[in-house]
N, C-alpha and C positions, 0 to 999 in steps of 0.2 A: 639527363646531364650530357653537355658535350664542352668542347673547348670554348665554344661561343655563349655559353650560358646554360638557361634552361627554358624549355618551350612547353607549353601545355594550355588547359583550358581551366578557366575561372567559372564554376558554377555555383549559382546561389538560386534561390526562389525567383528572382528578379533578373539575375546576370546570367549569360552563356557567352563569355567571350575569350578569344585566342590571345594568351599573353605571353610574353617573353622576359625573362631575366637577362638583361645584357650587361656584360663587363664592364664597369666604370673605370675610366682613368682618373685615378685618385689624385694624381701629381704629388704634391708634398703634404696634402692633407691627410693626416692618419685617421681623423674621425669621418672622412667621407665615406658613403656608402660603397660596397663591393660591387653592387650591382645596381642597375636601374630597371624598374618594372615598367614594361610597355605593353600597350593594348593599341591597336592600329596605328602605331608609329607615335603615339603621344605617352609621356610619362604619367603613371598612375600610382607610383610608388617608388619605394627604395629598399635594399636589402644589404645585410651585413652577415658576415660570415662569423659563426659563435661557437663556443664549445660549453656543453653542459657540464654540471658540477661531476656528473657520473662519466665524463670523458668522451661524450656523443657529439658528433659534429652536426651542426644544424644551420640553417639560415634565417635569421630574424628578419620578418617582412614588415613594412609599413605600407598600407594601401589607403589612398585619398583620392577622392573624386567628388566633384560638386554634387552628385547624386546621392553620396552618402551621407547619412546624419552625423557621422563622427569618424575620424580615422580609425581603420581597423588594424590592429596589432596581431601578427600571426608568426608561426614558425613552419619552416618547410623541411620536412625531415625524410629521410630515405625510407621507403616502405618496401612492399615485396618486388622481387624480380626487376631492380633497378628503376622502380618508378619512385615518385616522391609524392608526399602528401602535404597539403597547407593546412594546418590545424589553428585554430583560432577561438577565443572565448571572449564573450562580450565583458568589458570592463564594468566594474561595480561602481554605482554613483556613489560619490563622496557625500559624507554627512555634512550638513551647512553649519 
């Protein structure tokens, strides 16, 4: 993390891209994201600062790209020695 947001690499079985969480100018919109998630200068998601019920701060991230079968919802949490980990879980299908 730095004053300009966060930078890192998003790695999955099919992806290996440099990404950056860039602070978002929210203006007067309280619900606007705190950050925009960018890869190669293109927006691929958004992120909001949150606090868990246990009082731990994290960043709630949504990732969306035409190559994804669905929007990915994740949490960016502080890990060891100043690093951060992006944790996600697959959403469960809803009963019809």
